[in-house]
PyMOL commands that place a pseudoatom at each C-alpha (Angstrom):
pseudoatom trace, name=CA, resn=MET, resi=1, chain=A, elem=C, hetatm=0, pos=[-5.762, 9.587, -60.885]
pseudoatom trace, name=CA, resn=ASN, resi=2, chain=A, elem=C, hetatm=0, pos=[-9.418, 8.709, -60.113]
pseudoatom trace, name=CA, resn=SER, resi=3, chain=A, elem=C, hetatm=0, pos=[-9.867, 10.841, -56.936]
pseudoatom trace, name=CA, resn=THR, resi=4, chain=A, elem=C, hetatm=0, pos=[-7.699, 8.506, -54.843]
pseudoatom trace, name=CA, resn=ALA, resi=5, chain=A, elem=C, hetatm=0, pos=[-5.617, 10.144, -52.093]
pseudoatom trace, name=CA, resn=TYR, resi=6, chain=A, elem=C, hetatm=0, pos=[-1.871, 9.766, -52.647]
pseudoatom trace, name=CA, resn=GLY, resi=7, chain=A, elem=C, hetatm=0, pos=[1.114, 10.578, -50.481]
pseudoatom trace, name=CA, resn=ILE, resi=8, chain=A, elem=C, hetatm=0, pos=[3.570, 13.216, -51.715]
pseudoatom trace, name=CA, resn=LEU, resi=9, chain=A, elem=C, hetatm=0, pos=[7.324, 12.555, -51.762]
pseudoatom trace, name=CA, resn=VAL, resi=10, chain=A, elem=C, hetatm=0, pos=[9.478, 15.642, -52.216]
pseudoatom trace, name=CA, resn=VAL, resi=11, chain=A, elem=C, hetatm=0, pos=[12.409, 14.873, -54.529]
pseudoatom trace, name=CA, resn=ASP, resi=12, chain=A, elem=C, hetatm=0, pos=[13.806, 18.416, -54.685]
pseudoatom trace, name=CA, resn=ASP, resi=13, chain=A, elem=C, hetatm=0, pos=[12.596, 22.052, -54.829]
pseudoatom trace, name=CA, resn=GLN, resi=14, chain=A, elem=C, hetatm=0, pos=[11.097, 21.486, -58.293]
pseudoatom trace, name=CA, resn=THR, resi=15, chain=A, elem=C, hetatm=0, pos=[10.039, 17.816, -58.223]
pseudoatom trace, name=CA, resn=ILE, resi=16, chain=A, elem=C, hetatm=0, pos=[7.546, 15.682, -56.306]
pseudoatom trace, name=CA, resn=MET, resi=17, chain=A, elem=C, hetatm=0, pos=[6.477, 12.061, -56.675]
pseudoatom trace, name=CA, resn=LEU, resi=18, chain=A, elem=C, hetatm=0, pos=[3.184, 10.443, -55.666]
pseudoatom trace, name=CA, resn=GLY, resi=19, chain=A, elem=C, hetatm=0, pos=[3.504, 7.389, -53.466]
pseudoatom trace, name=CA, resn=SER, resi=20, chain=A, elem=C, hetatm=0, pos=[4.598, 6.047, -50.100]
pseudoatom trace, name=CA, resn=GLN, resi=21, chain=A, elem=C, hetatm=0, pos=[8.072, 5.819, -48.666]
pseudoatom trace, name=CA, resn=PHE, resi=22, chain=A, elem=C, hetatm=0, pos=[9.440, 2.934, -46.629]
pseudoatom trace, name=CA, resn=GLU, resi=23, chain=A, elem=C, hetatm=0, pos=[12.717, 2.171, -44.943]
pseudoatom trace, name=CA, resn=GLY, resi=24, chain=A, elem=C, hetatm=0, pos=[14.740, -0.745, -46.316]
pseudoatom trace, name=CA, resn=ALA, resi=25, chain=A, elem=C, hetatm=0, pos=[15.304, -2.038, -42.784]
pseudoatom trace, name=CA, resn=LEU, resi=26, chain=A, elem=C, hetatm=0, pos=[11.606, -2.912, -42.705]
pseudoatom trace, name=CA, resn=VAL, resi=27, chain=A, elem=C, hetatm=0, pos=[11.785, -5.236, -45.677]
pseudoatom trace, name=CA, resn=ASP, resi=28, chain=A, elem=C, hetatm=0, pos=[11.385, -8.866, -44.577]
pseudoatom trace, name=CA, resn=PRO, resi=29, chain=A, elem=C, hetatm=0, pos=[13.225, -11.103, -47.075]
pseudoatom trace, name=CA, resn=VAL, resi=30, chain=A, elem=C, hetatm=0, pos=[11.690, -14.262, -45.564]
pseudoatom trace, name=CA, resn=THR, resi=31, chain=A, elem=C, hetatm=0, pos=[8.066, -13.241, -46.179]
pseudoatom trace, name=CA, resn=ASN, resi=32, chain=A, elem=C, hetatm=0, pos=[8.974, -10.845, -49.028]
pseudoatom trace, name=CA, resn=THR, resi=33, chain=A, elem=C, hetatm=0, pos=[6.988, -8.044, -47.379]
pseudoatom trace, name=CA, resn=ILE, resi=34, chain=A, elem=C, hetatm=0, pos=[7.520, -4.312, -46.953]
pseudoatom trace, name=CA, resn=GLN, resi=35, chain=A, elem=C, hetatm=0, pos=[6.226, -2.546, -43.854]
pseudoatom trace, name=CA, resn=PHE, resi=36, chain=A, elem=C, hetatm=0, pos=[5.685, 1.197, -44.154]
pseudoatom trace, name=CA, resn=GLY, resi=37, chain=A, elem=C, hetatm=0, pos=[6.673, 3.513, -41.346]
pseudoatom trace, name=CA, resn=GLN, resi=38, chain=A, elem=C, hetatm=0, pos=[9.551, 5.298, -39.720]
pseudoatom trace, name=CA, resn=VAL, resi=39, chain=A, elem=C, hetatm=0, pos=[12.197, 4.566, -37.147]
pseudoatom trace, name=CA, resn=VAL, resi=40, chain=A, elem=C, hetatm=0, pos=[11.518, 7.209, -34.523]
pseudoatom trace, name=CA, resn=GLY, resi=41, chain=A, elem=C, hetatm=0, pos=[14.554, 6.680, -32.314]
pseudoatom trace, name=CA, resn=TRP, resi=42, chain=A, elem=C, hetatm=0, pos=[15.946, 4.520, -29.631]
pseudoatom trace, name=CA, resn=GLY, resi=43, chain=A, elem=C, hetatm=0, pos=[14.234, 6.452, -26.863]
pseudoatom trace, name=CA, resn=GLU, resi=44, chain=A, elem=C, hetatm=0, pos=[16.075, 7.779, -23.840]
pseudoatom trace, name=CA, resn=PRO, resi=45, chain=A, elem=C, hetatm=0, pos=[17.660, 5.681, -21.080]
pseudoatom trace, name=CA, resn=ASP, resi=46, chain=A, elem=C, hetatm=0, pos=[16.236, 6.154, -17.600]
pseudoatom trace, name=CA, resn=GLU, resi=47, chain=A, elem=C, hetatm=0, pos=[18.193, 8.087, -14.945]
pseudoatom trace, name=CA, resn=GLU, resi=48, chain=A, elem=C, hetatm=0, pos=[19.770, 4.899, -13.593]
pseudoatom trace, name=CA, resn=HIS, resi=49, chain=A, elem=C, hetatm=0, pos=[21.404, 4.095, -16.964]
pseudoatom trace, name=CA, resn=GLU, resi=50, chain=A, elem=C, hetatm=0, pos=[22.019, 7.602, -18.339]
pseudoatom trace, name=CA, resn=GLY, resi=51, chain=A, elem=C, hetatm=0, pos=[25.662, 7.933, -19.441]
pseudoatom trace, name=CA, resn=ASP, resi=52, chain=A, elem=C, hetatm=0, pos=[26.386, 4.200, -18.929]
pseudoatom trace, name=CA, resn=PRO, resi=53, chain=A, elem=C, hetatm=0, pos=[28.520, 3.133, -21.960]
pseudoatom trace, name=CA, resn=ASP, resi=54, chain=A, elem=C, hetatm=0, pos=[27.702, -0.555, -21.348]
pseudoatom trace, name=CA, resn=PHE, resi=55, chain=A, elem=C, hetatm=0, pos=[23.923, -0.034, -21.287]
pseudoatom trace, name=CA, resn=GLU, resi=56, chain=A, elem=C, hetatm=0, pos=[22.001, -1.980, -23.951]
pseudoatom trace, name=CA, resn=TRP, resi=57, chain=A, elem=C, hetatm=0, pos=[18.300, -1.766, -24.692]
pseudoatom trace, name=CA, resn=GLU, resi=58, chain=A, elem=C, hetatm=0, pos=[16.383, -4.882, -23.720]
pseudoatom trace, name=CA, resn=ASP, resi=59, chain=A, elem=C, hetatm=0, pos=[15.192, -5.690, -27.241]
pseudoatom trace, name=CA, resn=ASP, resi=60, chain=A, elem=C, hetatm=0, pos=[18.149, -3.908, -28.947]
pseudoatom trace, name=CA, resn=LYS, resi=61, chain=A, elem=C, hetatm=0, pos=[15.788, -2.384, -31.525]
pseudoatom trace, name=CA, resn=PRO, resi=62, chain=A, elem=C, hetatm=0, pos=[14.699, 1.182, -32.214]
pseudoatom trace, name=CA, resn=ASP, resi=63, chain=A, elem=C, hetatm=0, pos=[11.083, 2.274, -31.861]
pseudoatom trace, name=CA, resn=PHE, resi=64, chain=A, elem=C, hetatm=0, pos=[9.069, 1.927, -35.057]
pseudoatom trace, name=CA, resn=LEU, resi=65, chain=A, elem=C, hetatm=0, pos=[5.998, 3.921, -36.003]
pseudoatom trace, name=CA, resn=ALA, resi=66, chain=A, elem=C, hetatm=0, pos=[3.916, 1.987, -38.566]
pseudoatom trace, name=CA, resn=LEU, resi=67, chain=A, elem=C, hetatm=0, pos=[2.264, 4.194, -41.190]
pseudoatom trace, name=CA, resn=TYR, resi=68, chain=A, elem=C, hetatm=0, pos=[-0.704, 3.581, -43.485]
pseudoatom trace, name=CA, resn=HIS, resi=69, chain=A, elem=C, hetatm=0, pos=[0.505, 2.919, -47.048]
pseudoatom trace, name=CA, resn=GLY, resi=70, chain=A, elem=C, hetatm=0, pos=[-2.717, 3.843, -48.897]
pseudoatom trace, name=CA, resn=LEU, resi=71, chain=A, elem=C, hetatm=0, pos=[-2.190, 1.217, -51.612]
pseudoatom trace, name=CA, resn=GLU, resi=72, chain=A, elem=C, hetatm=0, pos=[-4.767, -1.221, -52.976]
pseudoatom trace, name=CA, resn=ASP, resi=73, chain=A, elem=C, hetatm=0, pos=[-4.539, -4.839, -54.155]
pseudoatom trace, name=CA, resn=GLY, resi=74, chain=A, elem=C, hetatm=0, pos=[-3.624, -5.056, -57.818]
pseudoatom trace, name=CA, resn=MET, resi=75, chain=A, elem=C, hetatm=0, pos=[-2.294, -1.489, -58.165]
pseudoatom trace, name=CA, resn=LEU, resi=76, chain=A, elem=C, hetatm=0, pos=[0.741, -1.138, -60.386]
pseudoatom trace, name=CA, resn=VAL, resi=77, chain=A, elem=C, hetatm=0, pos=[3.528, 0.905, -58.785]
pseudoatom trace, name=CA, resn=VAL, resi=78, chain=A, elem=C, hetatm=0, pos=[7.003, 1.892, -59.916]
pseudoatom trace, name=CA, resn=TYR, resi=79, chain=A, elem=C, hetatm=0, pos=[9.762, 1.188, -57.391]
pseudoatom trace, name=CA, resn=ARG, resi=80, chain=A, elem=C, hetatm=0, pos=[12.242, 4.049, -57.065]
pseudoatom trace, name=CA, resn=ALA, resi=81, chain=A, elem=C, hetatm=0, pos=[15.367, 3.529, -54.992]
pseudoatom trace, name=CA, resn=ARG, resi=82, chain=A, elem=C, hetatm=0, pos=[16.225, 6.714, -53.156]
pseudoatom trace, name=CA, resn=GLY, resi=83, chain=A, elem=C, hetatm=0, pos=[19.548, 5.650, -51.730]
pseudoatom trace, name=CA, resn=THR, resi=84, chain=A, elem=C, hetatm=0, pos=[20.075, 1.993, -50.882]
pseudoatom trace, name=CA, resn=THR, resi=85, chain=A, elem=C, hetatm=0, pos=[18.145, -0.433, -53.071]
pseudoatom trace, name=CA, resn=VAL, resi=86, chain=A, elem=C, hetatm=0, pos=[16.039, -3.259, -51.684]
pseudoatom trace, name=CA, resn=PRO, resi=87, chain=A, elem=C, hetatm=0, pos=[17.425, -6.690, -52.671]
pseudoatom trace, name=CA, resn=GLY, resi=88, chain=A, elem=C, hetatm=0, pos=[15.190, -8.271, -55.305]
pseudoatom trace, name=CA, resn=LEU, resi=89, chain=A, elem=C, hetatm=0, pos=[13.645, -4.975, -56.460]
pseudoatom trace, name=CA, resn=VAL, resi=90, chain=A, elem=C, hetatm=0, pos=[14.857, -3.095, -59.533]
pseudoatom trace, name=CA, resn=ASP, resi=91, chain=A, elem=C, hetatm=0, pos=[14.924, 0.707, -59.585]
pseudoatom trace, name=CA, resn=GLY, resi=92, chain=A, elem=C, hetatm=0, pos=[12.402, 1.994, -62.146]
pseudoatom trace, name=CA, resn=LYS, resi=93, chain=A, elem=C, hetatm=0, pos=[10.615, -1.375, -62.525]
pseudoatom trace, name=CA, resn=THR, resi=94, chain=A, elem=C, hetatm=0, pos=[6.823, -1.692, -62.294]
pseudoatom trace, name=CA, resn=TYR, resi=95, chain=A, elem=C, hetatm=0, pos=[5.389, -4.080, -59.663]
pseudoatom trace, name=CA, resn=ARG, resi=96, chain=A, elem=C, hetatm=0, pos=[1.879, -5.279, -58.764]
pseudoatom trace, name=CA, resn=VAL, resi=97, chain=A, elem=C, hetatm=0, pos=[0.799, -4.647, -55.137]
pseudoatom trace, name=CA, resn=GLU, resi=98, chain=A, elem=C, hetatm=0, pos=[-0.582, -7.309, -52.814]
pseudoatom trace, name=CA, resn=VAL, resi=99, chain=A, elem=C, hetatm=0, pos=[-1.951, -5.685, -49.641]
pseudoatom trace, name=CA, resn=ILE, resi=100, chain=A, elem=C, hetatm=0, pos=[-1.205, -7.708, -46.499]
pseudoatom trace, name=CA, resn=ASP, resi=101, chain=A, elem=C, hetatm=0, pos=[-2.640, -5.141, -44.067]
pseudoatom trace, name=CA, resn=ASP, resi=102, chain=A, elem=C, hetatm=0, pos=[-2.888, -1.347, -43.659]
pseudoatom trace, name=CA, resn=THR, resi=103, chain=A, elem=C, hetatm=0, pos=[0.887, -0.966, -43.163]
pseudoatom trace, name=CA, resn=THR, resi=104, chain=A, elem=C, hetatm=0, pos=[2.345, -3.954, -45.063]
pseudoatom trace, name=CA, resn=ILE, resi=105, chain=A, elem=C, hetatm=0, pos=[2.472, -4.963, -48.739]
pseudoatom trace, name=CA, resn=ARG, resi=106, chain=A, elem=C, hetatm=0, pos=[4.161, -7.508, -50.988]
pseudoatom trace, name=CA, resn=LEU, resi=107, chain=A, elem=C, hetatm=0, pos=[5.327, -6.556, -54.501]
pseudoatom trace, name=CA, resn=TRP, resi=108, chain=A, elem=C, hetatm=0, pos=[5.038, -8.979, -57.416]
pseudoatom trace, name=CA, resn=ASP, resi=109, chain=A, elem=C, hetatm=0, pos=[6.544, -8.801, -60.883]
pseudoatom trace, name=CA, resn=PRO, resi=110, chain=A, elem=C, hetatm=0, pos=[3.496, -8.467, -63.177]
pseudoatom trace, name=CA, resn=LEU, resi=111, chain=A, elem=C, hetatm=0, pos=[5.420, -10.191, -65.997]
pseudoatom trace, name=CA, resn=VAL, resi=112, chain=A, elem=C, hetatm=0, pos=[5.701, -13.407, -63.954]
pseudoatom trace, name=CA, resn=SER, resi=113, chain=A, elem=C, hetatm=0, pos=[2.582, -15.571, -63.929]
pseudoatom trace, name=CA, resn=ASP, resi=114, chain=A, elem=C, hetatm=0, pos=[0.735, -15.863, -60.648]
pseudoatom trace, name=CA, resn=ALA, resi=115, chain=A, elem=C, hetatm=0, pos=[-1.606, -18.589, -61.871]
pseudoatom trace, name=CA, resn=PRO, resi=116, chain=A, elem=C, hetatm=0, pos=[-2.096, -21.273, -59.215]
pseudoatom trace, name=CA, resn=VAL, resi=117, chain=A, elem=C, hetatm=0, pos=[-0.514, -24.691, -59.657]
pseudoatom trace, name=CA, resn=ALA, resi=118, chain=A, elem=C, hetatm=0, pos=[-2.541, -27.652, -58.379]
pseudoatom trace, name=CA, resn=VAL, resi=119, chain=A, elem=C, hetatm=0, pos=[-0.531, -30.362, -56.635]
pseudoatom trace, name=CA, resn=THR, resi=120, chain=A, elem=C, hetatm=0, pos=[-1.864, -33.817, -55.758]
pseudoatom trace, name=CA, resn=GLY, resi=121, chain=A, elem=C, hetatm=0, pos=[-0.303, -36.284, -53.359]
pseudoatom trace, name=CA, resn=ALA, resi=122, chain=A, elem=C, hetatm=0, pos=[0.818, -38.406, -56.311]
pseudoatom trace, name=CA, resn=ALA, resi=123, chain=A, elem=C, hetatm=0, pos=[3.041, -35.511, -57.480]
pseudoatom trace, name=CA, resn=VAL, resi=124, chain=A, elem=C, hetatm=0, pos=[5.026, -35.458, -54.215]
pseudoatom trace, name=CA, resn=GLU, resi=125, chain=A, elem=C, hetatm=0, pos=[7.947, -37.782, -53.654]
pseudoatom trace, name=CA, resn=ASP, resi=126, chain=A, elem=C, hetatm=0, pos=[10.361, -37.174, -50.765]
pseudoatom trace, name=CA, resn=ASP, resi=127, chain=A, elem=C, hetatm=0, pos=[11.384, -33.503, -51.112]
pseudoatom trace, name=CA, resn=ARG, resi=128, chain=A, elem=C, hetatm=0, pos=[10.292, -33.055, -54.759]
pseudoatom trace, name=CA, resn=ILE, resi=129, chain=A, elem=C, hetatm=0, pos=[7.058, -31.985, -56.413]
pseudoatom trace, name=CA, resn=THR, resi=130, chain=A, elem=C, hetatm=0, pos=[6.747, -32.927, -60.069]
pseudoatom trace, name=CA, resn=VAL, resi=131, chain=A, elem=C, hetatm=0, pos=[4.045, -30.948, -61.908]
pseudoatom trace, name=CA, resn=PRO, resi=132, chain=A, elem=C, hetatm=0, pos=[3.947, -28.681, -64.962]
pseudoatom trace, name=CA, resn=HIS, resi=133, chain=A, elem=C, hetatm=0, pos=[4.613, -25.128, -63.705]
pseudoatom trace, name=CA, resn=HIS, resi=134, chain=A, elem=C, hetatm=0, pos=[5.623, -21.584, -64.636]
pseudoatom trace, name=CA, resn=PHE, resi=135, chain=A, elem=C, hetatm=0, pos=[8.044, -20.910, -61.763]
pseudoatom trace, name=CA, resn=VAL, resi=136, chain=A, elem=C, hetatm=0, pos=[11.585, -19.537, -62.039]
pseudoatom trace, name=CA, resn=ASN, resi=137, chain=A, elem=C, hetatm=0, pos=[14.485, -20.040, -59.630]
pseudoatom trace, name=CA, resn=GLY, resi=138, chain=A, elem=C, hetatm=0, pos=[14.228, -17.765, -56.605]
pseudoatom trace, name=CA, resn=GLN, resi=139, chain=A, elem=C, hetatm=0, pos=[10.555, -16.928, -57.134]
pseudoatom trace, name=CA, resn=LEU, resi=140, chain=A, elem=C, hetatm=0, pos=[8.460, -16.610, -53.980]
pseudoatom trace, name=CA, resn=VAL, resi=141, chain=A, elem=C, hetatm=0, pos=[5.821, -19.341, -53.707]
pseudoatom trace, name=CA, resn=ILE, resi=142, chain=A, elem=C, hetatm=0, pos=[2.888, -19.113, -51.299]
pseudoatom trace, name=CA, resn=TYR, resi=143, chain=A, elem=C, hetatm=0, pos=[1.123, -22.329, -50.320]
pseudoatom trace, name=CA, resn=THR, resi=144, chain=A, elem=C, hetatm=0, pos=[-2.594, -22.002, -49.739]
pseudoatom trace, name=CA, resn=ALA, resi=145, chain=A, elem=C, hetatm=0, pos=[-4.187, -25.041, -48.126]
pseudoatom trace, name=CA, resn=PRO, resi=146, chain=A, elem=C, hetatm=0, pos=[-7.575, -26.129, -49.440]
pseudoatom trace, name=CA, resn=ASP, resi=147, chain=A, elem=C, hetatm=0, pos=[-10.638, -25.869, -47.215]
pseudoatom trace, name=CA, resn=PRO, resi=148, chain=A, elem=C, hetatm=0, pos=[-11.008, -28.908, -44.953]
pseudoatom trace, name=CA, resn=ALA, resi=149, chain=A, elem=C, hetatm=0, pos=[-13.054, -31.719, -46.491]
pseudoatom trace, name=CA, resn=GLY, resi=150, chain=A, elem=C, hetatm=0, pos=[-14.732, -32.470, -43.168]
pseudoatom trace, name=CA, resn=GLU, resi=151, chain=A, elem=C, hetatm=0, pos=[-14.359, -32.373, -39.439]
pseudoatom trace, name=CA, resn=PHE, resi=152, chain=A, elem=C, hetatm=0, pos=[-13.957, -35.155, -36.935]
pseudoatom trace, name=CA, resn=SER, resi=153, chain=A, elem=C, hetatm=0, pos=[-15.479, -34.972, -33.501]
pseudoatom trace, name=CA, resn=SER, resi=154, chain=A, elem=C, hetatm=0, pos=[-16.507, -37.481, -30.883]
pseudoatom trace, name=CA, resn=GLY, resi=155, chain=A, elem=C, hetatm=0, pos=[-20.112, -37.138, -32.078]
pseudoatom trace, name=CA, resn=VAL, resi=156, chain=A, elem=C, hetatm=0, pos=[-19.069, -38.265, -35.551]
pseudoatom trace, name=CA, resn=VAL, resi=157, chain=A, elem=C, hetatm=0, pos=[-16.463, -40.845, -34.582]
pseudoatom trace, name=CA, resn=ASN, resi=158, chain=A, elem=C, hetatm=0, pos=[-18.267, -42.063, -31.454]
pseudoatom trace, name=CA, resn=VAL, resi=159, chain=A, elem=C, hetatm=0, pos=[-15.235, -43.929, -30.065]
pseudoatom trace, name=CA, resn=GLN, resi=160, chain=A, elem=C, hetatm=0, pos=[-13.370, -43.481, -26.790]
pseudoatom trace, name=CA, resn=ALA, resi=161, chain=A, elem=C, hetatm=0, pos=[-10.394, -45.209, -25.241]
pseudoatom trace, name=CA, resn=GLY, resi=162, chain=A, elem=C, hetatm=0, pos=[-11.186, -47.798, -22.580]
pseudoatom trace, name=CA, resn=PRO, resi=163, chain=A, elem=C, hetatm=0, pos=[-9.104, -48.398, -19.430]
pseudoatom trace, name=CA, resn=ASP, resi=164, chain=A, elem=C, hetatm=0, pos=[-6.859, -50.747, -21.394]
pseudoatom trace, name=CA, resn=GLY, resi=165, chain=A, elem=C, hetatm=0, pos=[-6.258, -48.094, -24.103]
pseudoatom trace, name=CA, resn=LYS, resi=166, chain=A, elem=C, hetatm=0, pos=[-8.289, -49.957, -26.694]
pseudoatom trace, name=CA, resn=PRO, resi=167, chain=A, elem=C, hetatm=0, pos=[-11.184, -48.224, -28.466]
pseudoatom trace, name=CA, resn=ILE, resi=168, chain=A, elem=C, hetatm=0, pos=[-14.701, -48.681, -27.153]
pseudoatom trace, name=CA, resn=ILE, resi=169, chain=A, elem=C, hetatm=0, pos=[-18.034, -47.643, -28.629]
pseudoatom trace, name=CA, resn=VAL, resi=170, chain=A, elem=C, hetatm=0, pos=[-19.546, -44.859, -26.492]
pseudoatom trace, name=CA, resn=ASP, resi=171, chain=A, elem=C, hetatm=0, pos=[-23.010, -46.428, -26.720]
pseudoatom trace, name=CA, resn=ASP, resi=172, chain=A, elem=C, hetatm=0, pos=[-21.604, -49.647, -25.224]
pseudoatom trace, name=CA, resn=PRO, resi=173, chain=A, elem=C, hetatm=0, pos=[-19.364, -48.622, -22.255]
pseudoatom trace, name=CA, resn=PRO, resi=174, chain=A, elem=C, hetatm=0, pos=[-17.625, -51.213, -20.085]
pseudoatom trace, name=CA, resn=GLU, resi=175, chain=A, elem=C, hetatm=0, pos=[-19.553, -52.332, -17.012]
pseudoatom trace, name=CA, resn=GLY, resi=176, chain=A, elem=C, hetatm=0, pos=[-19.632, -49.799, -14.234]
pseudoatom trace, name=CA, resn=GLU, resi=177, chain=A, elem=C, hetatm=0, pos=[-18.664, -46.860, -16.501]
pseudoatom trace, name=CA, resn=SER, resi=178, chain=A, elem=C, hetatm=0, pos=[-20.936, -44.336, -18.108]
pseudoatom trace, name=CA, resn=GLY, resi=179, chain=A, elem=C, hetatm=0, pos=[-20.537, -43.496, -21.765]
pseudoatom trace, name=CA, resn=GLY, resi=180, chain=A, elem=C, hetatm=0, pos=[-20.221, -39.672, -21.375]
for i in range(1, 180): cmd.bond("trace and resi %d" % i, "trace and resi %d" % (i + 1))
show_as sticks, trace
zoom trace
């Protein structure tokens, strides 16, 4: 347990688990992320709206208190469903943690390869990419763009549009105009 601080989850009078708890409503299926925290209530309506059965909150969402999860990148954790299961996660299965921020993580199946797949422009045709890969149907894929090869600026390109919309060389402006 290497002197790391862990949260305690009380299962019953005789049993505890180490870990962090999250609410299934804070699972984002689009980004495949889990945000840790608690719903702390809808708040109280002001005096003007107290008792009004037609009153609706402006954002129609409860208040949420984000909580620090205490997990680290690469940790292996066992998902335990305590009530409703999270779609895509299997009760009792081990997952690898990817930390997004102090309150949000993404879980990966450690049995599925996460090796990057390089794609060149030649491999893309219409809406298909044809390359050797290790993916399975439904697997989350994250695209990471390469670092830019260079940067264009007027100092590098040294061209501006003239009054007629055609390019002009800044060092050679049309008569009567400065090349600024």
